[in-house]
Each structure stands twice: as C-alpha cells, then as structure tokens.
N, C-alpha and C positions, 0 to 999 in steps of 0.2 A: 760337639757343637761346631758347626762350620762358621767361621768368621770371615767376612769379605772385607779385605783391606784395600783401599784405593791408594796406589802409590802416588806420592807427591814429591816434588823436588825438594832437596834439602835447603836450597836457597833459590828463590825465584829469579830467573834471568829475564830482564826486560828485553823482549824480542821485537823485531820489526820484520820478520821473515816468515810469518805464519802462512801455512798453506791452507787452501780451502778444505782439503781432506782432514787436516788436523783439527780445524775449528769445528767441522761437522761432527767429528768423532767425540769431541768434548761436549758439544751441544746435545748430542743424542745419548749421553750416558744415562743409566738409570737415575731417576730424579734424586734419590737420597745420596748417591755417589757424587752427582754434580754439585749438590749443595755442600757436601762435606769438603770437596776440593776447593770450591769458591770461598767458603768460610775460612778454610785453612790459609789461603792466600791473603784474605782480608786481615787476619790476625797477625800475619808477618809484617804488615806495613801500616796498619792503623789500629787504633783502639776500637774494638768491635762494638763498644757501648757508647760511642760518641758519634753524633751526626751533625754535619755542618748545616747551618741555617743561612739561606740566602733569600733576599727579597727582590722581586721583579716588579718594575714599574713601567707602564707604557707612557713614554714621554711625548709620543706623537702617534695618534690612533687613526687607523682607516686611510683609505685613499691610495693604497700601495699599488704600484703599476705591475707588480708580479701577479701571476695567475695561480698561485699555489692552491691546489684543490681543497685543502683542509682548512684554509684560513679565512676567517670572517673579515679580515682587514683588507682583503684584495678589492680593488676598485672593480674588478671583473665580476664580483659576486655581490656588489652593493645593492642591486635591485632586489636580490633575494634575502639578504641579511638585514637590510635597512640601516646598516651602520654608516654613519656620516663621518667624513674626515674631520679631524681636529687640527688645530695649529700646534706647533711645537710648544711644549710647556715652558713656563717661566722658570728660570734657574732657582729662584728662592722657593718656589713651590716644590720643586724636586728635592731641594735640601731639607725642607720641612718634613717631607715624607721619609727621607733618609734618616733624620734624627729619630723619628718614631720607630722606624725599623730597628735601628741600633738599640733603642731602649727596650725593645721586645726580644733582643737576643741575636738579631741578624749580624753576621760579620762580613758578608759580601752583599753589595748593592748592585743590582743589574738593571740597566736602563735600555729599553727597546723602542725603536722608532720604526713605523711602518713605511719604509722607503725601499725602493730598488737600490738606491745608493744616495748618500747625503749630498745636498747641494752645498757649494762652497760658502754661501751666505749663512748657512746654519751651523757651520763648524765652530765658529767662535763661541756660540751658546753651548754647544756640546762640550767643548773644552772646559768652559766655566763649570759645567756640571761635574765633570770628572775631577777637576781641581777641588771643588767644594766638598764633594763626598770624601775624597782622600783626606781632606783637612779634618774630617770628623773621625778619622782613624779606622775607616772601613776599606775593604778591598773594593775595587771598582771593576765593573764589567759593562760593556756596551754591545748592542746588536743593532746595526744600522744598514745592513745589506752589504752590497759590494763596495769596496773601498779603492780609491785611487792611491797612488804613491804619496801624494801630498796629504791626503786624509790620514794615512797611516803615520806619517811623520808627526803630524799635529797631535794625534792621540798618544803616541809614544812620548812626546815632549811634555804632554799634560800629566803623564804618569799613569796612564791607563794600565791596569793589571791584566785584565782578561778581555778577549774579544770573542763573542759568540757568533758562530756561523755554522749551523747544522747542515749536514749532508742529507738529512731526512731519511733516505732509504738507499737501496743498492743502485749502482749505476744502471743495471738492466731495467729496473722498474721506475727510475727517476722520471723519464719522459711521460709516464702515465699520470703523473701527479702535477708536474710543472713543465710548462713549455716556453716560458718567457726567458729562461736562462738554462744553461746546461750544467750537468754534473761537474764538468771540467771547470766551469766558472767558479763553482763552490770551492774546489780544491785550489784554484789559483788564488782566491781571496785568503784562504787559510795559509798558503805559502807566503803570501805578502805580509801577513800579520806576524807569522813566525820569524821571518827574516828580519823584521824590525825589532824583535826582542820582546814582543807582547805575548803573554801566555794565551793558549788556545782553549776555547770551550766549544766542543763540537760533538753532536750525537745525532739522534734520529727519532723517528716516530714509529710506533708499533700500532698496527690496526688500519693502515691505509688500503688494505686489500692485497698486500704483499704476501709472499710465501715465506716459509721458514728459511728457504735458501736465500731469499733476499735479505732477511734479517741477519743471517750469518755473514753474507757478503758485505753488508754495511759495516759490521764490526771488523771484518778482515781489512777493509779499506782504512779504517781509523787506526787499527793496531799496527798497520804496516807503513804509516807515515814515518818520516825520519825521526820525529819525536812524537810520542803519544800526546793527545790533548790532555792538558792538566785536569780538565773537567769534561765528563762525558754524560750529558743529560739524555736520559731515556724517557721519552714521552709516550703515553698511551693516548691514542686519538680520542678527542672529544668531538663527536660528530655534531657539527653546528648547523642548524636549520638554515637553508638558503645557500649552502655551499655544495659543490658537486659530490662531496663525500658524506652528506648528511645521513645516508642510509647504510653506511658501513656497519657490518656486524661487530658486536663486542669482542674484544680480545679474550681468549681463554687465559685465565689467571696463571695456570701452570706454564703455558707457553711464554707468557711475559716474564715470569721469574727465570726461566731458562736463559732469556736474553740478558737479564741483569747478571746472572752468574757467569755467562760467557764473557761479558764485558769485563767483569772483575778479574777473571783468570787471564785474559789476553792483555789487559792493561792494568797490571797489579798496583801501580803507584798512583793511578788517576783517581780523582773523586768521581764516583758514579752517582749521578743525581737522579733521584726519583722525581720526575718533573710533572708535566701536565697529566691529568687523568686521575689524580689521587681521590677526587670526590667520588669516583666510581669504584674505588678499591675498598674492600673490607679491611678491618684491622688485621685480620689474619693474613691477607694478601700482602699488606705493607710489611708485616713482621717477617714474612718469608723473603721479601725483597731485601730487607735489612740484613737478614741472615746470609743471603746469597751475595752480598757485597755492596749494596747501595749504602752510601754513607753521606748523602747530601740531599736536602729537600729545599723547595721553595716554601717559605712560610707566608702567612698573610691570607686575606680573604679572596684575592683576585690575582690571576696570572694574565697580564695584558687584558684580554676581554673575556676570559673564561673564569669560572668559579674555582676556588681552591679551599681546602679545609682551613679554618681559622686557627689562631693561636690556641684557643681553648681546646679544640679537638686534638691538636698535636700534643699539647701538654698532657692531656689525659692518656693518649696513646703512648707517649714517651714514659709516663709513669707506670703504665702496665708492663712495659718492656724493660724498664730499668735503663733507659737511654737518656743521655744528657747532651745538651747542645755543645758543639765543639768550639773551642776558642780559635782565634786566628792562627793560620799556618805559621809555624816557627815558634809558637809559644809552647810552654810545657804541656798544655792540654791538647795540642794540635796533632797533626799526622806524625807517626812514629816510624817513618821509613828507615830501614837499615840500622835498627837498634841492635846493639850487642847485649843480649839478655844474660843475666847471671846464671850460675850453675843450677840453682834450685828450680828454674823455669825451663831448663833445657828439655827440648822435645815436645813441650806442650803446645807450642805455636802461638803463645799469647803475647809475645813481645814484652813480657815482664809487667803487664798491666795489673793494677791492684785488684781488679775484679776477678782475677784468676784464682781458683781454689786449689790448683795443683800444689803450689809451694806451701800452703798453709794447712792442707787437709790432714797432714800427719802430725801436726803440732798439738 
C-alpha cells in the first residue's frame, strides 16, 4: 500500500519572508494534503475544537465617502441600494447591545462606522464606547476608516485592543474595486495602528472578481508585514443589489477553503475569522473551513448591513461538530500557542488537548 505523507515542520516558524512561489505551491497542493498541513498547524497553536465568538455592530451606518464597489454603505451607491445614512449611535445603546452579546457567549465586541475617517467631534463618543465595552470584560475592536495620529493616540489611551482595517484584495486588483483611496493608504493605517501598540485585524474579501493569484498575493502581503495581524478575517462577498458588484459569481467552496488553509499555514498564530458570507455556506463548507484553520466567527443575526446566521444555527452547527466557544485569550480555554506537550501526546500535533484520543486510546 502506498502512503502519501506530507512533510510538516517539527515546529512552525513565524515567517515574514514568504515568496510568491512558496505561497502558490502551498495553495496548489492536492486538497487533502493542503487540509492536512493546515490542520496540523492549527493543532500546534490552538485547540482545534474551540472557536472564538465575536460580535459586530454598526455604530454609524451609510453615507461613507469611499466608493468600495462591494459596499452598500457607500454614498456613491446610495441611489441603487436605498440605504440612508444614520447618525452615530448613542453610547448607552452600544453598551446595551454589548451586554447582550456577552450574555450570548461573545468575547470580542467589534464596532464599525461607515466613515472614510472619523471626525474629531466624534472621537469622544467613540472613546466612551471603547471604555464602556472594556468595562464589561470584553475585548474591543473598532473599524473607523483611516486614522490620524491623534485618533490613534486617543484609541490607544482608551484601551482599544484591536483595530480592523482590511486590505480587501491584492495590490494589483485593488484599484478595480476602490478608487477613493490607495492600497498604500491601507498599509499606512495598519502601520500607524501597529506603531501605537494596538493589535491589528486585517484580511480581505473573496469573490470580488479577483483571480487565485490575487488571493494568494493578498495573503502574502499580510503574512510579510513586520508582525502578522492578530486577526485575519476572510470574507466571502455578499453581492448586494445596487452596488457595482451585485452580479458577481458565487465563489467556489473548495477555492474558498484553500484561502482559509493558506492563511492558517502562513500566519500560524493568528485568529483566522470566517466572516461575511456564512449565510451562503453549507454546514459542510463551514466544517471544512474550521478543519482548514478558521477559528473565529462573527455571531449574531447581522453583520453591519448584511445577514448572518443567528445564534441558534451556530449552536446547532457547533453541536454537530463538537465545537465549543473559546474563552478570552490568555485564559485556560483560550489559544494555546507554544505549549510544551507531555510525552504521551508527542508527535500527534494536538498540543495536549483533552479531545485528543492518541494518549488514551491504549488505556
């Protein structure tokens, strides 16, 4: 009998010097080999049966000056989408929603405002939101567009844990989707946030009309930053009527899973978040994504202006798969990077998790 073994490193090195050719070769592996490698990396750094739950709230909807072709909140597409701009939400309403999210198992609370960049008059309210959510014992994340140096300092002083700013796609394809700011603008914002000591959340969108090469290039860009984003959201485009991308073709599920797996392999210690588009994914597709390295999702019925599977559906899926919500990072149930496993688990790649059968199967 011929047995095909995929060689994997004894210990994953966190690299920032990935070449395009290396990433391509991994992406193009036979599917089973790719999943095996990604799952092996996952088990060396995280409990494979725990998934982080985050909640996303739109604190200011519509009227954005950017022209992102996928976004219903762009003022450029308002005539087609019919979405009207709202005012910035009141702090207490945001905190009320955060309390509900925490009660439903969310450990990270993400707040998004449809701005090109925040106005100085709004920052005091944003700071109060960050401080209030942190006081609830949750991690905080904001996405507000581009930031000035003063904005970054205020958010850092408020205790913001994460800042989300997706690069969306490859540098080559970026101008096909967005023309009101450049790919370099995105990277500059990420650098400013990182320099201030705020953790980075940055990923992209699959299904914009990009090629496999663009998807690989996007991940190479993220993996070769001086520090990997602590969170890497991978979104599947939801084609929204009235936007320029409303007629984009659906993403092939296997192609999407390949992106998840490549992100996990190239950024082994990052949370890889299965983000927008889960309403269009079957249970089987989501299960493959979790096996390939996704270990974070947005819970709740809504993501900004798009639908999302509710808690009931996620609980049923988690029950089928034997997955449990992850506790906050740093707790005993959180990420398990760099764990020294005991001898009975040596070689199985499970990081000593109680779900592993290797150590107990002979008893």
